matplotlib code that plots the C-alpha trace (Angstrom):
import matplotlib.pyplot as plt

x = [-8.3, -4.6, -1.9, 1.0, 0.7, -1.1, -2.3, -3.6, -5.9, -6.9, -7.2, -9.2, -11.8, -12.4, -13.0, -15.6, -17.0, -18.3, -19.4, -21.7, -22.8, -22.7, -21.8, -18.8, -17.1, -14.6, -12.7, -10.3, -7.2, -5.1, -1.9, 0.8, 4.0, 5.8, 10.0, 11.2, 8.8, 10.6, 7.4, 4.9, 1.6, 0.9, -2.1, -2.9, -3.2, -6.6, -6.2, -3.9, -5.3, -8.9, -6.3, -4.4, -6.7, -5.2, -3.9, -2.3, -0.8, 0.7, 2.4, 3.9, 5.7, 5.7, 8.2, 10.4, 13.5, 12.3, 8.4, 8.5, 5.9, 4.3, 1.0, -0.3, -3.8, -4.8, -7.9, -9.4, -11.8, -13.6, -15.9, -16.8, -13.9, -10.8, -9.4, -7.5, -5.5, -4.9, -1.9, -0.6, 1.6, 2.1, 5.5, 5.0, 5.3, 3.7, 2.9, 4.0, 0.3, -2.9, -4.2, -7.6, -10.6, -11.0, -13.2, -11.0, -8.8, -5.4, -5.5, -5.1, -1.5, -0.5, 2.0, 2.6, 5.8, 4.3, 2.8, -0.1, -1.2, -2.4, -4.3, -4.9, -8.2, -6.7, -4.7, -7.6, -8.9, -5.7, -5.4, -9.0, -8.6, -5.8, -8.4, -9.8, -12.3, -13.6, -13.9, -15.9, -19.3, -22.2, -21.7, -25.7, -24.0, -21.2, -21.2, -18.1, -17.2, -14.7]
y = [19.2, 18.9, 17.9, 16.4, 14.6, 11.4, 10.8, 14.2, 14.0, 10.4, 11.8, 15.1, 13.0, 10.9, 13.6, 15.0, 12.0, 11.3, 14.8, 14.6, 10.9, 11.1, 7.7, 5.0, 5.7, 4.6, 6.4, 4.8, 6.6, 5.8, 7.6, 7.2, 7.3, 8.2, 7.6, 9.1, 12.2, 12.8, 10.5, 13.0, 12.8, 11.1, 11.7, 14.0, 11.0, 11.2, 14.8, 14.2, 11.3, 12.7, 15.0, 12.7, 9.6, 6.6, 7.0, 10.4, 9.0, 6.4, 8.2, 10.4, 8.2, 4.9, 5.7, 6.8, 5.1, 4.3, 3.4, 2.6, 3.4, 2.5, 2.5, 3.2, 3.0, 3.9, 3.3, 5.5, 4.6, 7.3, 5.2, 8.7, 8.5, 8.1, 7.6, 4.5, 4.2, 1.4, 1.7, -1.2, -0.5, -2.3, -1.4, -1.7, -0.4, 2.3, 0.0, 1.2, 1.4, 0.6, -2.8, -4.4, -2.8, 1.3, 0.6, 1.4, 4.6, 3.5, -0.2, -0.7, 1.1, -0.8, -4.0, -5.5, -6.5, -9.1, -12.1, -12.6, -8.6, -9.4, -5.8, -2.9, -3.9, -7.2, -4.8, -2.9, -6.3, -7.3, -3.9, -4.3, -7.6, -6.0, -4.7, -5.3, -6.8, -6.8, -2.9, -2.5, -2.5, -4.7, -3.6, -2.1, 0.6, 1.1, 3.6, 3.4, 6.5, 7.9]
z = [7.0, 5.0, 6.1, 5.6, 9.4, 8.6, 12.3, 12.8, 9.5, 10.9, 14.6, 13.2, 10.8, 13.1, 16.1, 13.8, 12.4, 15.7, 16.7, 13.9, 14.6, 18.2, 18.7, 18.0, 14.8, 11.9, 10.2, 7.3, 5.5, 2.7, 1.9, -0.6, -0.3, -3.5, -3.1, -6.4, -5.1, -1.5, 0.0, -1.1, -1.1, 2.2, 3.2, 0.4, -2.0, -2.9, -4.0, -6.0, -7.3, -7.9, -10.0, -12.5, -12.1, -13.7, -17.2, -16.1, -13.1, -14.6, -17.9, -15.0, -12.6, -14.2, -16.5, -13.1, -12.8, -8.9, -8.8, -5.6, -3.0, 0.2, 0.6, 4.0, 5.8, 9.0, 10.6, 13.3, 15.9, 18.0, 21.4, 22.7, 25.1, 23.2, 19.7, 18.6, 15.8, 13.5, 11.0, 8.2, 4.9, 2.1, -0.2, -3.7, -7.5, -10.2, -13.0, -16.5, -17.4, -15.9, -14.9, -14.4, -12.5, -11.6, -9.2, -5.8, -6.7, -7.6, -6.9, -11.1, -10.9, -7.6, -7.6, -4.3, -3.3, -1.1, -2.3, 0.2, -0.6, -4.1, -4.4, -2.2, -2.1, -0.2, 1.8, 3.6, 5.0, 6.4, 8.3, 9.6, 11.0, 13.5, 15.6, 18.5, 18.5, 22.1, 22.2, 19.1, 19.8, 17.9, 14.0, 14.4, 16.3, 14.7, 11.3, 9.1, 7.8, 4.9]

ax = plt.figure().add_subplot(projection="3d")
ax.plot(x, y, z, "-o")
ax.set_aspect("equal")
plt.show()
């Protein structure tokens, strides 16, 4: 599903994953909201990134007067009865050049405004701690999918 409605994408992916697996699932989706592009690409960030990658991304966007952006992660959890959504965001800026490890997609071009987060990879762990552990079955019965 391709949509600018971020929560609809996560709900759709979560429902499809549950239908395929038949047991509780987690689905994660992260969107980039680039202010100089009127909050584009949002939930389409993965497609945007795959086309540009680090060098082209910073070449095109790192030199803008406004390099601010917001990275938002939504985690969907389906227990078979209901879909739960957990969301968090972190503000940052686009670096002039890619720096560091390129393993986690655009982490190498994202400069967090938060002194707590450091990198977007660490931010993902911050949001995962928001999940209410009491509604999650033990790890052996769950499967994480993206």
